C-alpha positions as CSV (number, residue, x, y, z in Angstrom):
1,M,5.9,-24.1,-5.1
2,T,9.1,-23.7,-7.2
3,S,10.2,-20.8,-9.4
4,L,11.3,-21.4,-13.0
5,R,14.6,-19.9,-14.2
6,T,13.9,-18.9,-17.8
7,P,14.8,-15.8,-19.6
8,L,12.2,-13.1,-19.4
9,R,13.0,-10.3,-21.9
10,N,9.8,-9.4,-23.6
11,L,6.1,-10.2,-24.0
12,A,6.8,-13.2,-26.2
13,D,8.7,-14.8,-23.3
14,V,5.7,-14.2,-21.0
15,E,3.4,-15.8,-23.5
16,A,5.7,-18.8,-23.9
17,L,5.4,-19.5,-20.2
18,E,1.6,-19.6,-20.6
19,A,1.7,-22.6,-22.9
20,M,1.3,-24.7,-19.7
21,P,-1.8,-23.9,-17.7
22,I,-1.2,-22.2,-14.3
23,E,-2.9,-25.1,-12.6
24,A,-0.1,-27.4,-13.8
25,R,2.5,-25.0,-12.4
26,L,1.2,-25.2,-8.8
27,E,2.1,-28.1,-6.6
28,R,-0.8,-29.8,-4.8
29,P,-2.4,-29.2,-2.4
30,V,-2.7,-25.5,-3.2
31,S,-2.6,-23.4,-0.1
32,S,-0.3,-21.1,1.8
33,Y,0.0,-23.7,4.6
34,A,0.9,-26.5,2.2
35,A,3.5,-24.3,0.4
36,I,5.3,-23.6,3.7
37,A,5.0,-27.2,4.8
38,R,6.6,-28.5,1.6
39,Q,9.5,-26.1,2.0
40,A,9.9,-27.1,5.7
41,A,10.1,-30.8,4.7
42,A,12.6,-30.1,2.0
43,T,15.0,-27.7,4.0
44,P,14.0,-27.9,7.7
45,G,17.2,-26.4,8.9
46,A,17.5,-23.5,6.4
47,P,16.9,-20.0,7.7
48,A,13.4,-18.9,7.1
49,L,12.8,-15.8,9.2
50,T,15.1,-13.4,11.1
51,F,13.7,-10.7,13.3
52,V,15.8,-7.5,14.0
53,P,14.0,-5.9,17.0
54,T,15.6,-2.5,16.8
55,G,16.2,-2.4,13.1
56,D,20.0,-2.5,13.7
57,P,21.5,-6.0,13.4
58,A,24.3,-4.8,15.8
59,D,21.7,-4.9,18.6
60,G,20.8,-8.6,18.1
61,E,18.4,-10.8,16.2
62,T,16.1,-13.8,16.6
63,R,16.2,-16.5,13.9
64,F,13.7,-19.2,12.9
65,D,14.5,-22.1,10.5
66,Y,11.9,-23.6,8.3
67,A,11.0,-26.4,10.7
68,T,10.4,-24.0,13.6
69,L,8.5,-21.5,11.4
70,L,6.1,-24.3,10.3
71,Q,5.8,-25.5,13.9
72,R,4.7,-22.1,15.1
73,I,2.3,-21.6,12.3
74,T,0.8,-25.0,12.9
75,Q,0.4,-24.2,16.6
76,A,-1.2,-20.9,15.8
77,A,-3.7,-22.6,13.5
78,N,-4.5,-25.1,16.2
79,V,-5.0,-22.3,18.7
80,F,-7.5,-20.7,16.4
81,A,-9.2,-24.1,15.7
82,G,-9.5,-24.6,19.4
83,L,-11.3,-21.3,19.7
84,G,-13.9,-22.4,17.2
85,V,-12.4,-20.9,14.1
86,G,-13.6,-22.9,11.0
87,R,-13.1,-22.4,7.3
88,G,-15.5,-19.5,7.0
89,D,-14.5,-17.7,10.2
90,V,-12.3,-14.7,10.4
91,V,-9.2,-14.0,12.5
92,S,-8.2,-10.3,12.5
93,Y,-4.9,-8.9,13.7
94,L,-3.6,-5.5,14.9
95,L,0.1,-6.1,14.9
96,P,3.4,-4.5,13.9
97,N,6.0,-6.6,12.0
98,L,6.8,-9.4,14.5
99,P,7.6,-13.1,14.0
100,E,4.2,-13.7,15.7
101,T,2.6,-11.7,12.9
102,H,3.7,-14.4,10.5
103,F,2.6,-17.1,12.8
104,T,-0.8,-15.4,13.1
105,L,-1.1,-14.6,9.4
106,W,-0.4,-18.1,8.0
107,G,-2.0,-19.9,11.0
108,A,-5.2,-18.0,10.5
109,E,-5.2,-18.9,6.7
110,A,-4.7,-22.5,7.7
111,A,-7.6,-22.5,10.1
112,G,-10.0,-20.0,8.5
113,I,-9.7,-16.5,6.9
114,V,-7.2,-13.9,8.0
115,N,-8.0,-10.2,8.1
116,P,-4.9,-8.0,8.6
117,V,-5.9,-4.5,9.9
118,N,-3.8,-1.4,9.8
119,P,-3.2,-0.6,13.5
120,F,-2.8,3.2,12.7
121,L,-6.5,3.5,11.8
122,E,-8.9,5.2,14.2
123,V,-11.0,3.0,16.4
124,E,-14.3,3.7,14.6
125,H,-12.8,2.7,11.2
126,M,-11.3,-0.4,12.8
127,A,-14.7,-1.3,14.2
128,G,-16.2,-0.9,10.7
129,I,-13.6,-3.3,9.3
130,L,-14.0,-6.0,12.0
131,N,-17.8,-5.8,11.8
132,A,-17.7,-6.0,8.0
133,A,-15.5,-9.1,8.3
134,G,-17.5,-10.7,11.1
135,T,-14.3,-11.2,13.1
136,V,-14.5,-13.9,15.8
137,V,-10.9,-13.8,17.0
138,L,-8.6,-10.7,17.3
139,V,-4.9,-10.9,17.8
140,A,-3.2,-7.7,19.0
141,L,0.0,-6.3,20.5
142,G,-0.3,-6.1,24.3
143,R,-0.1,-2.9,26.3
144,Q,3.1,-0.9,25.8
145,S,4.8,1.9,27.8
146,Q,3.3,4.4,25.3
147,P,-0.4,4.3,24.4
148,G,-0.9,2.4,21.1
149,I,-2.7,-0.7,19.8
150,W,-3.9,-2.1,23.1
151,E,-6.0,0.9,24.0
152,K,-7.8,0.6,20.7
153,V,-8.4,-3.1,21.4
154,E,-10.1,-2.2,24.7
155,A,-12.3,0.3,22.9
156,L,-13.2,-2.3,20.2
157,R,-14.4,-5.1,22.4
158,E,-17.9,-3.6,22.9
159,R,-18.2,-2.6,19.3
160,V,-17.8,-5.9,17.6
161,P,-20.6,-8.3,18.6
162,T,-19.2,-11.3,16.7
163,L,-15.9,-11.1,18.6
164,R,-15.4,-14.2,20.8
165,A,-11.8,-14.1,21.8
166,V,-8.9,-11.6,22.1
167,L,-5.3,-12.8,22.0
168,R,-2.5,-10.7,23.4
169,I,1.1,-10.8,22.1
170,G,3.5,-9.4,24.8
171,G,2.6,-6.4,26.8
172,L,3.3,-4.8,30.2
173,G,1.6,-5.2,33.6
174,L,-1.4,-7.3,34.6
175,C,-3.8,-8.2,31.8
176,P,-7.5,-8.6,32.1
177,P,-8.9,-12.1,32.1
178,W,-10.4,-11.7,28.7
179,A,-7.0,-11.1,27.1
180,L,-5.6,-14.6,26.3
181,D,-1.8,-15.0,26.2
182,F,-0.8,-15.9,22.6
183,D,2.5,-17.5,23.5
184,A,1.0,-19.5,26.3
185,L,-1.7,-20.8,24.0
186,L,0.8,-21.8,21.4
187,A,2.8,-23.8,23.9
188,Q,-0.3,-25.9,24.6
189,Q,-0.8,-27.0,21.0
190,P,0.9,-29.6,18.9
191,G,3.1,-28.3,16.2
192,D,3.5,-31.4,14.0
193,R,-0.1,-31.6,12.6
194,L,-3.2,-29.5,11.9
195,L,-6.1,-30.3,14.1
196,G,-8.6,-28.8,11.7
197,T,-9.3,-29.5,8.0
198,P,-6.5,-28.3,5.8
199,P,-7.5,-25.5,3.3
200,R,-8.0,-26.0,-0.4
201,G,-7.2,-23.8,-3.4
202,E,-10.8,-22.6,-3.8
203,D,-11.1,-21.6,-0.1
204,V,-11.0,-18.0,0.9
205,A,-7.6,-17.3,2.5
206,S,-7.8,-13.6,3.3
207,Y,-9.9,-10.5,3.6
208,F,-7.8,-7.4,2.9
209,H,-9.2,-3.9,3.6
210,T,-8.9,-1.8,0.5
211,G,-11.1,1.3,1.1
212,G,-8.5,3.9,2.2
213,T,-8.2,5.2,5.7
214,T,-11.7,6.8,5.9
215,G,-15.1,6.0,4.7
216,T,-17.0,2.7,4.4
217,P,-14.6,-0.3,4.5
218,K,-14.3,-2.6,1.5
219,L,-12.9,-6.1,2.1
220,A,-11.3,-8.0,-0.8
221,R,-11.8,-11.8,-0.7
222,R,-8.7,-13.6,-2.0
223,T,-8.5,-17.4,-2.3
224,H,-5.6,-19.7,-1.6
225,F,-5.4,-20.2,-5.4
226,N,-5.1,-16.4,-6.0
227,E,-2.2,-16.1,-3.5
228,A,-0.4,-19.3,-4.7
229,A,-0.7,-18.3,-8.4
230,N,0.5,-14.7,-7.8
231,A,3.4,-16.0,-5.6
232,W,4.5,-18.5,-8.3
233,S,4.4,-15.8,-11.0
234,L,6.3,-13.3,-9.0
235,T,9.1,-15.7,-8.0
236,T,9.4,-16.8,-11.6
237,V,9.7,-13.3,-13.2
238,A,11.9,-12.0,-10.4
239,D,14.0,-15.3,-10.2
240,I,13.6,-15.6,-6.4
241,G,14.8,-18.9,-4.9
242,S,16.4,-20.6,-2.0
243,G,19.6,-18.7,-2.3
244,D,17.9,-15.3,-1.8
245,T,17.6,-13.1,1.3
246,L,14.7,-10.6,1.3
247,L,14.6,-7.5,3.5
248,C,11.1,-6.6,4.8
249,G,10.4,-3.1,5.9
250,L,6.9,-2.7,4.6
251,P,4.0,-3.5,7.0
252,L,2.5,-7.0,7.2
253,F,-1.0,-5.7,7.1
254,H,-0.4,-4.7,3.5
255,S,-0.6,-7.2,0.6
256,N,2.9,-6.2,-0.7
257,A,4.8,-7.4,2.4
258,M,2.5,-10.3,2.9
259,L,3.0,-11.8,-0.5
260,I,6.4,-10.6,-1.7
261,T,8.3,-10.9,1.6
262,G,6.0,-13.6,2.9
263,L,4.3,-16.4,0.9
264,A,6.4,-15.9,-2.3
265,A,9.7,-16.1,-0.3
266,F,8.6,-18.9,2.0
267,G,7.3,-21.0,-0.9
268,V,10.7,-21.2,-2.6
269,G,12.9,-21.4,0.5
270,A,14.2,-17.9,0.7
271,H,15.2,-16.1,3.9
272,V,13.1,-13.1,5.1
273,V,14.6,-10.5,7.4
274,L,12.1,-8.4,9.4
275,L,13.7,-5.0,9.9
276,S,12.1,-3.9,13.2
277,P,8.4,-3.9,14.2
278,A,7.9,-0.6,12.5
279,G,10.0,-1.4,9.4
280,Y,10.6,1.6,7.2
281,R,8.7,3.8,9.7
282,D,11.5,3.5,12.2
283,P,14.5,5.9,11.6
284,R,16.8,3.2,13.0
285,T,15.9,0.9,10.2
286,F,16.9,3.4,7.7
287,A,20.1,4.3,9.5
288,A,21.2,0.6,9.6
289,F,19.8,-0.3,6.2
290,W,23.0,-0.7,4.2
291,R,24.7,-2.5,7.2
292,S,21.7,-4.9,7.2
293,V,22.3,-5.6,3.5
294,E,25.9,-6.4,4.3
295,R,25.1,-8.5,7.5
296,Y,22.5,-10.7,5.8
297,R,24.0,-10.7,2.3
298,A,20.6,-9.5,1.2
299,T,19.8,-10.0,-2.5
300,F,16.4,-8.2,-2.8
301,F,14.0,-5.8,-1.1
302,S,10.7,-4.3,-2.0
303,A,10.0,-0.6,-1.5
304,V,7.9,2.4,-2.5
305,P,9.3,5.6,-4.0
306,T,9.4,7.5,-0.7
307,V,11.6,4.8,0.8
308,L,14.0,4.9,-2.1
309,S,14.3,8.7,-1.8
310,A,15.0,8.4,2.0
311,L,17.7,5.7,1.4
312,L,19.6,8.1,-0.8
313,N,20.2,10.2,2.3
314,V,21.6,7.3,4.3
315,P,25.4,7.1,4.0
316,R,26.7,3.6,3.2
317,D,29.9,4.1,5.3
318,G,31.8,1.5,3.3
319,A,29.1,-1.2,3.7
320,D,29.4,-4.0,1.1
321,I,26.1,-4.0,-0.7
322,G,27.3,-6.1,-3.7
323,S,24.9,-9.0,-2.8
324,L,21.9,-6.9,-3.9
325,R,20.6,-8.0,-7.2
326,F,17.6,-5.7,-7.5
327,A,14.7,-4.0,-5.8
328,I,11.0,-4.0,-6.7
329,C,9.3,-0.6,-6.5
330,G,5.6,-0.2,-6.7
331,A,2.5,1.1,-4.9
332,A,3.0,4.6,-6.4
333,P,4.5,6.0,-9.6
334,L,8.2,6.3,-9.6
335,A,9.5,9.6,-11.1
336,P,12.1,8.8,-13.8
337,E,14.5,11.3,-12.1
338,L,14.4,9.4,-8.8
339,F,14.7,6.1,-10.7
340,Q,17.9,7.2,-12.4
341,R,19.3,9.0,-9.3
342,F,18.8,5.9,-7.2
343,E,20.4,3.5,-9.7
344,Q,23.4,5.8,-10.2
345,A,24.0,6.2,-6.5
346,T,23.6,2.5,-5.6
347,G,24.4,0.5,-8.7
348,L,21.3,-1.5,-7.9
349,K,18.8,-2.5,-10.6
350,L,15.2,-1.3,-10.0
351,L,12.3,-3.2,-11.3
352,E,9.2,-1.0,-11.3
353,G,5.9,-2.8,-11.1
354,Y,2.2,-2.4,-10.5
355,G,-0.3,-4.2,-8.4
356,M,-3.4,-3.9,-6.3
357,T,-5.0,-5.7,-3.4
358,E,-7.9,-6.9,-5.6
359,A,-5.5,-8.7,-7.8
360,T,-3.6,-10.2,-4.8
361,C,-0.4,-8.2,-5.2
362,V,1.7,-7.8,-8.4
363,S,0.1,-7.6,-11.9
364,S,3.0,-6.3,-14.0
365,I,6.7,-5.6,-13.7
366,N,9.6,-4.6,-15.9
367,P,11.5,-7.6,-17.2
368,R,14.6,-8.6,-15.2
369,D,16.4,-9.7,-18.4
370,G,15.1,-7.3,-21.0
371,E,14.5,-3.6,-21.5
372,R,13.4,-1.7,-18.5
373,A,11.2,1.1,-19.8
374,I,11.8,3.8,-17.1
375,G,8.6,5.2,-15.9
376,S,6.5,2.3,-17.1
377,I,5.0,-0.4,-14.9
378,G,6.4,-3.1,-17.3
379,L,4.9,-6.1,-18.9
380,R,2.0,-8.1,-17.5
381,L,3.0,-11.1,-15.3
382,P,2.5,-14.6,-16.8
383,Y,-1.2,-15.6,-16.7
384,Q,-2.3,-12.1,-15.8
385,Q,-4.4,-10.6,-18.5
386,M,-4.2,-6.8,-18.8
387,K,-5.7,-4.5,-21.3
388,V,-6.6,-0.8,-21.7
389,A,-10.3,-0.1,-22.6
390,Q,-12.7,2.7,-23.1
391,L,-15.7,2.3,-20.8
392,G,-19.2,3.4,-21.5
393,A,-21.6,5.4,-19.3
394,D,-22.6,2.1,-17.6
395,G,-19.0,1.3,-16.7
396,E,-18.8,-1.6,-19.0
397,V,-16.3,-2.0,-21.9
398,E,-17.2,-0.2,-25.1
399,R,-14.0,-1.0,-26.9
400,E,-10.4,-1.8,-26.4
401,A,-8.0,1.1,-26.6
402,A,-5.6,1.5,-29.5
403,V,-1.9,1.3,-29.0
404,D,-0.8,4.3,-26.8
405,E,-4.4,5.4,-26.4
406,I,-5.2,6.3,-22.7
407,G,-8.0,4.4,-21.1
408,T,-8.9,2.4,-18.1
409,I,-6.6,-0.5,-17.1
410,L,-8.5,-3.8,-16.7
411,L,-7.3,-7.1,-15.2
412,R,-8.4,-10.7,-15.5
413,G,-6.9,-14.0,-14.5
414,P,-5.9,-16.2,-11.6
415,F,-4.7,-13.4,-9.4
416,V,-8.0,-11.5,-9.5
417,F,-9.9,-11.7,-6.3
418,A,-13.3,-13.4,-5.6
419,G,-15.0,-10.0,-5.2
420,Y,-15.7,-7.8,-2.2
421,V,-17.4,-9.2,0.9
422,K,-20.2,-6.7,0.5
423,D,-21.8,-7.5,-2.9
424,S,-22.8,-3.9,-3.6
425,D,-19.1,-2.9,-3.6
426,N,-18.6,-5.0,-6.7
427,R,-20.7,-2.7,-8.9
428,G,-18.5,-0.9,-11.4
429,V,-15.4,-2.9,-10.3
430,C,-16.2,-6.5,-11.3
431,L,-17.2,-6.2,-14.9
432,A,-18.6,-8.6,-17.5
433,D,-16.5,-11.6,-18.5
434,G,-14.4,-11.6,-15.3
435,W,-12.6,-8.3,-16.0
436,L,-11.6,-6.1,-13.0
437,N,-11.8,-2.3,-13.3
438,T,-8.7,-1.1,-11.6
439,G,-9.8,2.6,-11.6
440,D,-6.3,3.4,-13.0
441,L,-5.8,5.2,-16.2
442,G,-3.0,4.2,-18.5
443,R,-1.9,3.1,-22.0
444,Q,-0.1,0.1,-23.5
445,D,2.7,0.7,-26.0
446,A,3.5,-1.4,-29.1
447,K,6.0,-3.5,-27.1
448,G,3.4,-4.5,-24.6
449,Y,4.6,-2.2,-21.8
450,F,2.0,-0.5,-19.6
451,W,2.2,3.1,-18.6
452,L,0.1,4.7,-15.8
453,T,-1.2,8.1,-16.7
454,G,-3.1,8.7,-13.5
455,R,-6.0,7.6,-11.5
456,A,-9.4,8.9,-12.4
457,K,-9.9,10.5,-9.0
458,D,-6.4,11.9,-9.1
459,L,-6.9,13.8,-12.3
460,I,-6.8,17.6,-11.9
461,I,-9.6,19.0,-14.1
462,R,-9.0,22.6,-15.0
463,G,-11.9,24.1,-16.9
464,G,-12.5,20.7,-18.6
465,H,-8.8,20.1,-19.3
466,N,-7.7,16.8,-17.7
467,I,-4.2,17.2,-16.1
468,D,-2.1,14.3,-15.1
469,P,-0.5,15.1,-11.7
470,A,2.6,13.2,-12.8
471,I,3.5,15.8,-15.4
472,I,3.8,18.4,-12.6
473,E,5.5,16.1,-10.2
474,E,8.2,15.0,-12.7
475,G,8.8,18.6,-13.7
476,L,9.4,19.7,-10.1
477,M,11.5,16.6,-9.3
478,R,14.0,17.8,-11.9
479,H,14.9,20.7,-9.6
480,P,18.1,19.8,-7.7
481,A,16.6,20.9,-4.4
482,V,13.4,18.8,-4.6
483,D,13.2,15.5,-2.8
484,I,9.5,14.6,-3.2
485,A,6.7,16.4,-5.1
486,A,3.0,15.8,-5.1
487,A,0.4,17.7,-7.2
488,V,-3.3,18.0,-6.4
489,G,-6.2,20.1,-7.5
490,K,-7.0,23.3,-5.6
491,P,-10.7,24.3,-5.8
492,D,-11.3,27.3,-8.0
493,G,-14.5,29.2,-8.7
494,H,-13.7,29.7,-12.4
495,A,-11.9,26.6,-13.5
496,G,-13.2,24.1,-11.0
497,E,-9.7,23.2,-10.0
498,L,-6.3,24.7,-10.4
499,P,-3.1,22.6,-10.2
500,M,-0.9,23.2,-7.1
501,A,2.0,21.3,-5.8
502,Y,3.5,20.3,-2.4
503,V,7.2,19.5,-2.2
504,T,9.8,18.5,0.4
505,L,13.4,19.4,-0.1
506,R,16.5,17.3,0.0
507,K,18.5,17.2,3.1
508,G,20.5,20.4,3.5
509,A,18.9,22.1,0.5
510,Q,17.2,25.5,0.6
511,C,14.8,26.9,-2.0
512,D,11.8,29.2,-1.8
513,P,8.5,28.6,-3.5
514,A,9.0,31.4,-6.0
515,E,12.1,29.7,-7.4
516,L,10.3,26.4,-7.6
517,L,7.3,28.0,-9.4
518,A,9.7,29.6,-11.9
519,H,11.3,26.2,-12.4
520,A,7.9,24.6,-13.0
521,R,7.1,27.2,-15.6
522,S,10.3,26.5,-17.5
523,T,10.1,22.7,-17.4
524,I,6.4,21.8,-17.6
525,T,5.5,22.1,-21.3
526,E,1.8,21.8,-20.8
527,R,0.7,25.3,-19.9
528,A,-2.5,24.2,-18.2
529,A,-0.5,21.9,-15.9
530,V,1.8,24.6,-14.6
531,P,0.9,24.9,-10.9
532,V,-0.5,28.1,-9.6
533,E,1.2,27.6,-6.3
534,V,4.1,25.5,-4.8
535,V,4.1,24.9,-1.1
536,V,7.3,23.6,0.7
537,L,6.5,21.1,3.5
538,D,8.8,19.9,6.3
539,A,7.5,16.4,5.8
540,M,5.2,14.9,3.2
541,P,2.1,13.1,4.6
542,L,2.5,9.4,4.1
543,T,0.4,6.3,4.5
544,A,1.5,3.4,6.8
545,V,3.2,1.9,3.7
546,N,5.1,5.1,3.0
547,K,3.0,6.1,0.0
548,I,2.2,9.8,-0.4
549,F,-1.2,10.4,1.2
550,K,-2.8,12.6,-1.3
551,P,-6.2,12.9,0.5
552,A,-4.3,14.9,3.2
553,L,-2.8,17.2,0.6
554,R,-6.2,17.7,-1.1
555,Q,-7.7,18.7,2.3
556,Q,-4.8,21.2,2.7
557,A,-5.6,22.6,-0.8
558,I,-9.3,22.9,0.0
559,T,-8.4,24.7,3.3
560,R,-6.2,27.2,1.5
561,A,-8.8,27.9,-1.2
562,L,-11.6,28.5,1.3
563,A,-9.5,30.7,3.6
564,E,-8.4,32.7,0.6
565,A,-12.0,33.2,-0.6
566,V,-13.0,34.6,2.8
567,R,-9.9,36.9,3.0
568,A,-10.4,38.1,-0.5
569,A,-13.7,39.7,0.6
570,C,-13.0,40.5,4.2
571,G,-9.3,41.3,4.4
572,E,-6.9,39.6,6.7
573,V,-9.4,38.3,9.2
574,E,-8.8,35.1,11.2
575,V,-10.2,32.1,9.4
576,Q,-10.2,28.5,10.6
577,V,-11.1,25.6,8.3
578,E,-11.7,22.0,9.2
579,V,-12.1,19.5,6.4
580,E,-13.6,16.1,7.3
581,P,-15.0,13.1,5.5
582,H,-18.7,13.3,4.7
583,P,-20.8,10.2,3.9
584,K,-22.7,11.9,1.1
585,H,-20.4,14.7,-0.2
586,G,-17.1,12.9,0.3
587,L,-15.6,15.9,2.1
588,E,-17.2,18.8,3.9
589,A,-15.5,21.9,5.3
590,R,-16.5,23.7,8.4
591,I,-15.4,27.4,8.3
592,T,-15.2,29.7,11.3
593,A,-14.2,33.3,10.5
594,A,-13.9,36.5,12.4
595,R,-16.5,39.1,11.5
596,P,-14.9,42.0,9.6
597,G,-15.1,45.5,11.0
598,G,-16.3,48.7,9.5
599,P,-19.6,50.0,8.1
600,D,-19.5,47.7,5.1
601,A,-19.1,44.5,7.2
602,E,-22.4,43.0,6.1
603,A,-21.6,43.5,2.5
604,R,-18.1,42.0,2.8
605,M,-19.6,39.0,4.6
606,R,-22.1,38.5,1.8
607,A,-19.3,38.8,-0.7
608,A,-17.3,36.2,1.1
609,E,-20.2,33.8,1.1
610,A,-20.7,34.4,-2.6
611,G,-17.0,33.6,-3.2
612,L,-17.3,30.4,-1.2
613,A,-20.4,29.4,-3.1
614,A,-18.5,29.5,-6.3
615,L,-16.1,26.8,-5.2
616,P,-16.8,23.2,-5.9
617,V,-16.7,22.3,-2.2
618,H,-19.4,21.5,0.4
619,W,-19.0,23.9,3.4
620,T,-20.7,25.5,6.3
621,L,-19.7,29.0,7.6
622,A,-20.0,30.5,11.1
623,W,-19.1,34.1,11.7
624,R,-17.4,34.8,15.1
625,T,-17.5,38.2,16.8
626,G,-14.3,39.3,18.6
């Protein structure tokens, strides 16, 4: 796989690339293993992967050239084949960012199907994913000094009937006989040839979980062709090649790190630097980030908005970061204020993009050579069809949206997955004529740039008035004390929902909620969008890939609304609220409240129950005496 250096300034340049079919762009055979093998043959001694165990290069590193990387991947593939893994069998892994994670990832794709699993999930949810995948081999981090992944593995063994083997990477103390030593198995296998049948483009390469951190797991099937096509398109539009060094701080169980700082980089001979097992979740990685840029002459990194915000608080201390060409930011909307603040502080060009697991990784990005429309997700990638449509009651397309008309963003093309493993999950997502319903709301302007306007489930609906949370978040982000802002709907008996916001403050800043609320009133022009409440948090809840975890904020908002409803009727009684996922209702709240005193206690309790009943939340209530 080779990138193509050609100017990419506008939609016409994207369309010009498409004069040649994507199939003619991809070298044969088409697979992740073949792409890495070709690069190893071309530049065997070039640096492929460097691992920084502590996140600080001053503490040491381990480096693998392309020949060694291919050897380890081949050995891993042969280990899996020796354990009976065939083309339709699944290898899952529970791993932080380690060199062995790459060996497992690409080796599993060479032998069968890989299924990366977020190791921060709860055991029950992990079991659901492994059972949905039909996992036959599980690779996991061995027992550590602090409880972590291995304890979950022990709990999983009896819950996944298809599981035939568990492989352990590292670990302390004696290991049970059922835990096979990954490194020892690798050493027993040849590294110069695959023992199994090599994969083909149409073969399924990966199952990626894409159902959030609770609820029924959904597994997206992506083919080798999906991954190769997306990798080619990304390296072409971002101009990534053998002279580049990419810093990886996002987790390798996520499609962003797997493709951008994985297959795309390895396919063109770039150098990938793993910044500690925990990546951006490790404070040491942040503290040493600019020194890592200088040490490795890094040219590129991929991040999410919360990472960029955190990096602004890291002093550069004279580090030379002139090697950086740009950074890609995606996974969540980037506030224009943060965009401009980061570029001004670092001198680094940001390319804001958009993608989803069901379309492999990246679908659109701002052009590197042309106008970067701040706040947009850019132009579609070559060969990725994108449009905005109005959907009917049946979920199918009624008509295409007009220029700048908000609708649902749809995708079609070589990056779009082969559907979910469970066929019923495809309803409402896989539409007629091959279109994929992203669930994201947006618009396309006259120049072809796409703009996200929210996600259907993220909309705050106040008395029938649809409010885009971004309007609130961008307004609050303009306050000099605000670091991160997130808006959600707070249940209300009259309006259904009222907008409220959670914020974290910049390091050293002080500001009370009243001042932030006054600022919101002065900067948010849409009256219905002005939040009724602003809450200052010490830390924003984040996902494992550092995206703001809005479900946690929604649960907090529900908790506040329910507690306020009880206290409005009963006075300042003690109220406890637990909000948990519910298979039918989505969320359900369990309320425990102290019985009010006085002769009118029964009337006040009935009033509290009436107030709760008016809220659009499923709940149960228990009154406690004493």
